[in-house]
N, C-alpha and C positions, 0 to 999 in steps of 0.2 A: 744499075738494074734497069731493065728496059720496062716500058709502059704497060706491057701486056703483063708481065710479071706482078707489077704492083697492084694492078686492077684486080687480078685473081686473088691475092693475098687481101686486098678489102673487102672483096666479095665474101670469102670464108668468115672474115671477122664478123661481118654483118649477120651472118647467118648463127654464128656461134651467140652473138650478143641476142639476137631475135630468140632463139631457143632458150636461152637462160632468163629472159624478161618473161616469156610465156611460162616456164616452170615457176618463176617466183610468183606469178599471178595464180597459178592453181594451186599453189602452195598457200597464200595469201587467203584464197576461197575457202579451201578445205579446211583451214584454222578457223575461220570465221563459221563455217558450219558446225564443227566441233563445238565451239564455244556455244553457240545457239542451241544446239541439242542438249549440251550439259544444263542449260539454263531453263530449257524445257522439262528436262526430267525432274531438276530441282522443283520447278513449280509443281509439277505433277505430285511429288511426294508432299509438298506442303499443302497441297489442296487435299490429300487424302488424310494428313494429320488434322486439318482443320475440319473436316467431315466427321472425324471420330470423335474431337472435342465436343463438336456441336452435339453429336449424338448423345454423349455422355451428359452434357449439360441439361438436354432436352430430357433424359431420363431423370436425374437429378430434380428437374424443375417439376416434373410429374409426380415423383415421390413426396414433395413438398407442397404440392397443390393444397391437400387437405390441410395441412398446417396452416399455409398462408390464408385460406378462406376463414379458418377459426380466428385467426389473428385480426383479420378485418371485419368479423362479425362479433367478436366477444372483445368488449372493452376491457374487461377485467383478465385477460390472458397473460399468463404467466410463462416467460420463456425457459427459466430456469426449472420450474416444476415439470414443464413438458420434456425438457431434456432429460431430466431424471427419470422420469416414466418410461422414455424411449431407451435409455440406457438399461433399465430393468428388464424391458423386452428383450433387449439384445441378449442380455445375458442369460434370459430363460431360453431362448433361442438356441443360444451355443450350448447349453446345458441338454436340451433336448437332441441337439443332433449328436452330442458326445454319447447320449443314451442310447438314441438311434445306432448309432455306429456298432456300440457293443452288442445289439440285439442282432444287426446284421453280420458281426462277425460269430457271433453264436450260431445262427442259422447256416451259415457257410460253412463252418468246421462239422456241424450236426451232418450236413449235405455230402461233405467229403467222406465221412465216416459210413454214410449208407448212400452209396452212389445211385442204387437203384430208386430213391425216392426223388419227387420233382420238388422243386423250392417251396412251391406252395404246401405239398403236404408236409414237408419238414417245419415251416412256419407256423402252421397248423397245430401240429403237436407240440411244440413248445408253448404255443400259447396256452392250449390244454393243460399241459404240466404246470405253466404258472399259476393258473387258475386253480388247479388241485393244491397247490402248495400255499396259496393263498386261504383257501378253505381250510387246509390243515391248521395254519398258524391261528386263524380265528376261533377254531373248534378248540385248540388247545389252550388258547387265552381264555375262552369262556370255562372250560372245565378246571383251570388251575390259575386262577386270576392273580394269586398271591406269588406266583413265580415270574420270573423273567422270561423273556421270550424264549431262550435257548433251552433253559431249564424245563419249561413248560410243555415246550414242543418234545422234549425227550422222553417226558413223564406221559404225554400222550401216546408216542409211539410204543413205550414200554406196555401200556395199557391195552393199546390196540393188539399187540402181539400176544399178551397174555389171554385175551378175550378169543384169539383165533386159534390159540391152542386149547383152550377149554372147549370151544365149539367141536374141534376137531377129535377131541378125547371122550366128550361127552355122548352118552347114547342118545340123548333126547334135550329139549328144551327144558322140560320139566326138571330134570336130573340137574341142568345148569343152574335153574332158579332155586332148587333146594340146597345146591352146595353152595351158593352165593349167600342165602339164608343163613346157613351154618358159619360161612366165614365171617358175615357180618356180627354174628352173635359172639364168635371168637374174638373179633376185633373189639366189640363193646366190652368184652371181659378186659382184654389186654388194657384198653384205655382206663377201665376202672382201677386195674392193677397198677398202672403206671400212675395215675392222678394219686393214688394211695401212698406209691414209694414217693413221688416229689413232694408231697406234702411233708413225709417223715424226712425228708432231705431239705425241706424249707424252700420248697418251690411248687408252681403249680402249673409249669409249662413243661414240656418234655425236653429233654437234653437235646441240643444241636449236635453233638458228636456222639455215636454209639457204635460200638463194634459188630462183627458180622453174628455175635451171640444176643445182640440188644444190651449190652453192658455199657453203663456210661463211661465215656471217656473224658478225663478231667484233664483241662487243657494247661492250667496252671496249677501250683501250690502257693498259697499265701501264708506266711508265717506272721502271726501277731507279735509284735516286739514293742517294749518300751520306746523305741525311737521310731516306729512308724511301720507300715506294712512293707514287708519284704517279700516281693513276687519273684517266683521261679518258674521258667518256661518249661514244661514238661517233654517238649518235643515229641509230640505222640507220633508212634510209629505208624507211617501210612499215610499221615495227616499233613506231610510237608507242603504238598502244592496246596492243601485246602488253607493251611495257616500263612502261607504267602499272600493270599488273597485279601487275608482279614486286615481290618483297620486297626492295628493294634501297636502303630508307631509311638503313640503318645506314652505309652506305658515305660516304666523304668525297671529293668530287671537287675536282680540281686543289688538292690539298694532299698534302704528305708525311705519311703514316701509317706507324707502326711495324708491322712483320709480324705481330705476335701481335696487333694491334688490327685489322688488316686482316683476319685470319682470323676473328676473333670478329663482325665486322662483315657478313661473308660467310657465316656459316652458314644463316640462313634460305635464301639462294639456292641454297646447296648443297642443302639438305633439299629443296627444289622440285624441283632437277634430278634429285636422286635417285628422287623421286616419278615423274618422266618417263621415267626409264630414258635419260638423256642428258646433256651438259655443255655449260655455256656457255664459248665460246673468247675469247680475248684473245691480242693480239699484245704481245709483252713486247720492250722496248727497254733495253739494257743502257746506263745513262749513269753507272755507277759508275767510279772510279779504275783503273787498270791493276793496281795493287798491292793493291786491296781485294777479292780474290776471295773471301775468306769472307764479308764483308759481301753481296758479289753472290749468294752462295748462300743466304745467310739471307734475303734478299729474294725469291729466286727460290722457295724453299720456302713462303713467305707464299703467293704467287699460285698455285703448284701445288696449294695446300690447299684452295682453291676453284674453280679454273678448269683447264681444258687449255689449252695456252700454242701460241703459234707464235712462235718467236724470230726477231727482226728483226736484221739485220745494220745 
């Protein structure tokens, strides 16, 4: 090979190697810049996280400042009691939030049903209705204090409707007053007759159950036997739901029970009737022997301890 060809080959090799070294250098510089940029981005995110944590810590510290001041100034400060107090406050706040959510949902539902009204108007209407409901409940309790809230409100509503009907049908207020006086007199007569009948039946309180004609409904039949008081449930028609609410689970039906056990089992029902200012009535059947008068009296006293009676022949 000639000298010229060898020189040309060496020259081209040098150019190729020179370009290769340059490219390697550029690649290294690019990689270093990428690494540096990645670290800068990482430091930036870490800085943001540190700032967020610092702000959160400052917020918690500001919330604890009053507590820390109390701890520093009060030598008898009890951290346990303070924790209990704060926990109760948190529970009350959660309950108020839940209650407010229900109120907000109620307002929103009303507003959707009445799109022509603004949110403020709907909220005011609901507030007025709630105030009226509270007044209604208070008046019902004042008029019927011996009834529970639900029964008292029903009785109050019935009375209000009756009064409205009387005013609509009456010619004047004087006529209404005269009719009311007549009704009062009739009611007094009925009460006197009821007291007389109750005395004849062995009681002084009105019956807890009466039918549409005012006749007494006898909840049970009590058979007085030598072995004890034999109680039979009469399953009064139309009173199934009422009876299911009565505390009569202690009674033993269709089996002989000693008088003391009978009275003990009937105490819940007696307490219930006393709260209602009435008595449940039973029919009593004497099935003892003719010579067992003391036994009969003992059994009868057991029945009378809980019920008013009607003696059956």
